[in-house]
C-alpha positions in Angstrom: -5.5 -10.0 -48.1 -7.3 -12.0 -45.4 -4.0 -13.4 -44.2 -2.5 -10.0 -44.1 -5.4 -8.7 -42.0 -5.1 -11.6 -39.6 -1.4 -11.2 -39.3 -1.8 -7.4 -38.8 -4.4 -8.0 -36.1 -2.2 -10.6 -34.4 0.7 -8.2 -34.5 -1.4 -5.4 -32.9 -2.5 -7.8 -30.1 1.1 -8.8 -29.4 2.3 -5.2 -29.4 -0.6 -4.1 -27.2 0.1 -6.8 -24.7 3.8 -5.9 -24.7 3.0 -2.2 -24.2 0.7 -2.9 -21.3 3.2 -5.3 -19.7 5.9 -2.6 -19.9 3.4 -0.1 -18.5 2.6 -2.3 -15.6 6.3 -2.8 -14.8 6.9 0.9 -14.9 4.0 1.7 -12.6 5.2 -1.0 -10.1 8.7 0.4 -10.3 7.5 3.9 -9.6 5.5 2.8 -6.6 8.5 0.9 -5.3 10.8 3.9 -5.8 8.4 6.2 -4.0 8.0 3.8 -1.1 11.8 3.3 -0.8 12.4 7.1 -0.6 9.5 7.6 1.8 10.8 5.0 4.2 14.3 6.4 4.0 12.8 9.3 6.1 12.7 8.9 9.9 10.0 10.4 12.0 11.5 12.8 14.6 14.8 12.8 12.8 14.5 13.7 9.1 14.2 17.4 8.3 12.5 19.6 5.8 15.3 19.5 3.3 15.1 15.7 3.0 11.4 15.9 2.4 11.8 18.6 -0.2 14.2 16.3 -2.1 11.6 13.6 -1.9 9.0 15.9 -3.3 11.2 17.1 -6.2 12.1 13.5 -7.1 8.4 12.4 -7.2 6.7 15.7 -8.0 4.9 14.1 -10.9 2.8 12.1 -8.4 2.1 14.9 -5.9 -1.7 14.9 -5.4 -2.0 17.5 -2.6 -0.1 19.9 -0.4 -1.0 21.9 2.7 1.1 24.4 4.7 0.4 26.3 7.9 2.4 28.0 10.6 3.4 24.7 12.2 4.6 22.9 9.1 3.4 21.3 5.9 2.2 18.0 4.5 2.4 16.4 1.0 0.4 13.6 -0.5 1.3 11.4 -3.5 -0.8 9.0 -5.6 0.2 6.4 -8.3 -2.6 4.7 -10.2 -3.0 1.8 -12.7 -4.8 4.3 -14.9 -4.4 2.6 -18.3 -5.2 -0.9 -17.0 -8.4 0.3 -15.3 -9.4 2.6 -18.2 -9.2 -0.3 -20.6 -11.1 -2.4 -18.0 -8.2 -5.0 -17.9 -8.0 -4.5 -14.1 -10.1 -2.8 -11.5 -8.9 0.6 -10.3 -5.9 0.3 -8.0 -3.8 3.1 -6.4 -0.9 3.7 -4.1 -1.1 6.7 -1.7 1.8 8.0 0.3 2.1 11.0 2.5 4.6 12.8 4.7 4.0 15.6 7.3 6.6 18.0 8.8 6.0 19.9 12.0 8.5 22.3 13.5 11.1 21.3 10.9 11.0 17.6 11.5 9.0 14.7 10.0 6.3 13.8 12.4 4.3 11.3 10.3 4.6 9.2 7.2 1.9 7.1 5.7 1.4 4.6 2.8 -1.7 2.8 1.5 -2.4 0.4 -1.4 -6.0 0.0 -2.5 -7.7 -2.1 -5.1 -11.4 -1.6 -5.9 -13.5 -4.6 -5.0 -17.2 -4.3 -5.4 -17.8 -7.4 -3.3 -17.2 -5.2 -0.2 -20.1 -2.8 -0.2 -19.2 -1.1 3.1 -15.6 -0.3 2.1 -15.4 -0.8 -1.7 -11.8 -1.9 -1.7 -9.3 -4.3 -0.3 -6.2 -2.7 1.1 -3.1 -2.4 3.2 -2.6 0.8 5.2 0.3 2.0 7.3 0.8 5.1 9.4 4.0 5.9 11.4 3.9 8.7 14.0 6.7 10.0 16.3 4.7 9.0 19.3 1.8 6.6 19.9 -1.4 8.5 19.2 -3.5 6.1 21.2 -3.6 5.1 24.9 -0.3 4.6 26.7 -0.7 0.8 27.0 -1.0 0.4 23.2 2.2 -1.3 21.7 4.6 0.6 19.5 3.5 -1.6 16.6 -0.1 -2.6 16.5 -3.1 -3.3 14.3 -6.4 -1.3 14.7 -8.1 -3.6 12.3 -11.5 -5.3 13.1 -11.3 -9.0 12.1 -13.3 -9.6 9.0 -12.5 -6.4 7.2 -10.9 -6.6 3.7 -8.0 -4.4 4.8 -5.2 -4.5 7.2 -4.3 -1.2 9.0 -0.9 -1.0 10.8 0.2 1.8 13.1 3.6 2.2 14.6 5.8 4.9 16.2 9.5 5.8 16.5 10.0 3.2 19.2 9.0 0.2 17.0 11.9 -2.1 16.1 13.6 -2.1 12.7 12.1 -5.5 12.0 8.6 -4.3 12.8 9.1 -1.2 10.7 10.3 -3.3 7.8 7.3 -5.7 8.1 4.9 -2.7 8.3 6.1 -1.1 5.1 6.7 -4.3 3.2 4.0 -3.8 0.5 3.4 -6.2 -2.4 2.8 -4.0 -5.4 1.5 -7.0 -7.4 -2.0 -5.8 -6.5 -1.3 -2.5 -8.2 -1.0 -4.0 -11.7 -1.6 -7.7 -11.3 -3.1 -10.1 -13.8 -5.3 -13.0 -12.7 -6.5 -14.1 -9.3 -6.0 -12.9 -5.7 -5.8 -9.4 -4.1 -8.9 -10.0 -2.1 -7.2 -10.5 1.3 -5.2 -8.1 3.4 -2.2 -10.5 3.2 -2.0 -9.7 -0.5 -1.0 -6.2 0.3 1.0 -6.5 3.5 2.4 -10.1 3.5 4.9 -9.5 6.3 2.6 -7.7 8.6 -0.2 -10.3 8.2 1.5 -13.0 10.3 2.4 -10.3 12.9 -1.3 -9.4 13.1 -2.3 -13.0 13.5 0.3 -13.4 16.3 -1.1 -10.4 18.1 -4.5 -12.0 18.2 -3.3 -15.2 19.9 -5.0 -15.8 23.2 -8.1 -13.8 22.2 -11.5 -15.1 21.5 -11.1 -14.0 17.9 -8.3 -16.5 17.1 -8.2 -19.0 15.5 -11.8 -20.1 15.0 -13.4 -16.7 14.2 -10.4 -15.5 12.3 -10.4 -18.4 9.8 -14.2 -18.2 9.6 -13.9 -14.6 8.4 -10.9 -15.3 6.1 -11.5 -18.9 4.9 -9.1 -18.5 1.9 -6.3 -17.1 4.1 -4.5 -20.5 4.3 -2.8 -19.6 1.0 -1.3 -16.6 2.8 0.0 -18.8 5.6 1.8 -20.9 3.1 4.0 -18.0 1.9 
C-alpha cells in the first residue's frame, strides 16, 4: 500500500510538472503570436480592417476598448496566471495595444512586466515599447530613442515611422522567457529587450553616464553583454 501511495504521488508530481510545462509553452506561444500580428501592422499605413482582424484573432485577450469620434483603441493582456497563482513564479504579464485615428493606425505599444518586490518605486522589471506615426517629443529627438533613466529596472523604447527596419526589429524583439521562466534572471532590462539593450548602451556613449555610472547601476549586466 505504501509503495502504491508513493508511486501515485510521484505520478501526480510528474503529471503536474508536465501540465505546467505545457501551460508555460502555450502562454509563451500566445504572446509571440500576438506580438507577431501586432508588429505586422504599420503606423500611418495599416487601416481599421486590419486592426479588426487582429482583434478577432486575439479577442480572448482583449482587456479594454475605447472609441470616440476620432477613432478607437484596443488593449490586450496575457498573464502567467496559473504559475503565479500556484506561487511557482511571480506575476508576469504582456500588454499590447493599438490605436486607430481617422482610419489609420497611429500608435502601437507592447510591454512585458514581471513583479519584482526588490524595486519599491516601480514594483516590476520590464521592457516597454511605443511606436507612433511621428515623434511625440522635441524635433531634435531621434526616430529611435530611449527615454529611460539609467538605473531603472526597465527599458523604455520609443520610435516612429521614420525608424529603420533594423531599429524596429530591435525595439520589438521581446524575450518571452520572462513571462513563464523557471530559475534565475529577469531582473535586468536586457532580459526583456535583448536587442534594444546594446542600442541603448551605444546611445549613451560619450555621456557622463557611460560606462562607469552605467555599470555601477547594473553590476550584473555583463551577462547581457555576453549574449
